[in-house]
C-alpha positions in Angstrom: 0.0 0.0 0.0 2.8 2.4 0.7 4.1 2.0 -2.9 0.7 3.0 -4.3 0.7 6.2 -2.3 4.2 7.1 -3.3 3.4 6.5 -7.0 0.2 8.5 -6.8 2.1 11.4 -5.2 4.8 11.4 -7.9 2.3 11.2 -10.7 -0.1 13.9 -9.7 1.6 16.2 -7.2 4.7 18.3 -7.1 6.3 20.7 -4.6 4.9 18.8 -1.7 5.5 20.7 1.6 3.9 20.6 5.1 1.4 23.2 6.0 3.1 26.1 7.7 2.8 26.1 11.4 2.4 29.9 11.4 -1.2 29.2 10.3 -1.9 28.1 13.8 -2.4 31.7 15.0 -4.8 32.2 12.2 -6.9 29.2 13.2 -7.4 30.7 16.7 -8.9 33.9 15.1 -11.8 32.0 13.5 -15.1 32.5 15.3 -17.7 29.7 14.9 -21.2 31.1 15.0 -24.8 29.9 14.8 -27.2 31.6 12.4 -30.3 31.4 10.3 -30.3 31.8 6.5 -32.6 34.7 5.4 -35.0 32.3 3.8 -35.2 29.7 6.6 -36.0 29.4 10.3 -33.5 26.5 10.7 -30.5 27.2 12.9 -27.2 26.4 11.1 -23.6 26.4 12.4 -20.5 27.6 10.7 -18.3 30.5 10.0 -19.0 33.9 8.3 -17.4 34.0 4.9 -16.3 37.6 5.0 -14.6 37.1 8.4 -12.8 33.9 7.2 -11.7 35.6 4.0 -9.8 38.3 6.1 -8.0 35.5 8.0 -7.7 32.6 5.6 -8.4 33.7 2.0 -7.0 30.4 0.8 -10.2 28.6 1.8 -12.7 31.3 0.8 -13.4 31.5 -2.9 -14.7 34.7 -4.4 -17.7 35.1 -6.7 -17.6 37.0 -10.0 -18.0 40.3 -8.1 -15.1 39.6 -5.8 -17.1 38.7 -2.7 -16.5 35.6 -0.6 -19.4 33.3 -1.2 -18.5 30.0 0.6 -15.9 28.3 2.8 -14.1 25.2 1.7 -14.5 23.3 5.0 -12.5 20.4 3.6 -9.5 22.6 3.3 -10.2 24.0 6.8 -9.9 20.5 8.2 -6.4 20.2 6.9 -5.4 23.4 8.7 -7.1 22.1 11.8 -5.3 18.8 11.6 -1.9 20.7 11.4 -3.0 22.8 14.3 -3.8 19.7 16.4 -0.6 17.9 15.4 1.5 20.9 16.4 -0.2 21.3 19.7 0.4 17.6 20.6 4.0 17.8 19.4 4.7 20.6 21.9 
């Protein structure tokens, strides 16, 4: 199984580097919130796109007008994993 992983990395990925630990301070600036969408009474949980864009623009794509419109939570999980690993290593 290790060989398959290494082959896949060399076929499809270049310039592989660990996520920078300096991102840890940025993770602590994120503020989870609960909210309701304007067209719903259902309570949702997450982050506010505009706030996240100021902190981690890498995970907040912009719409055609240049406004943040979503958060890539799958990418956020990678930053969180690095944060956790760094905290346990110290």
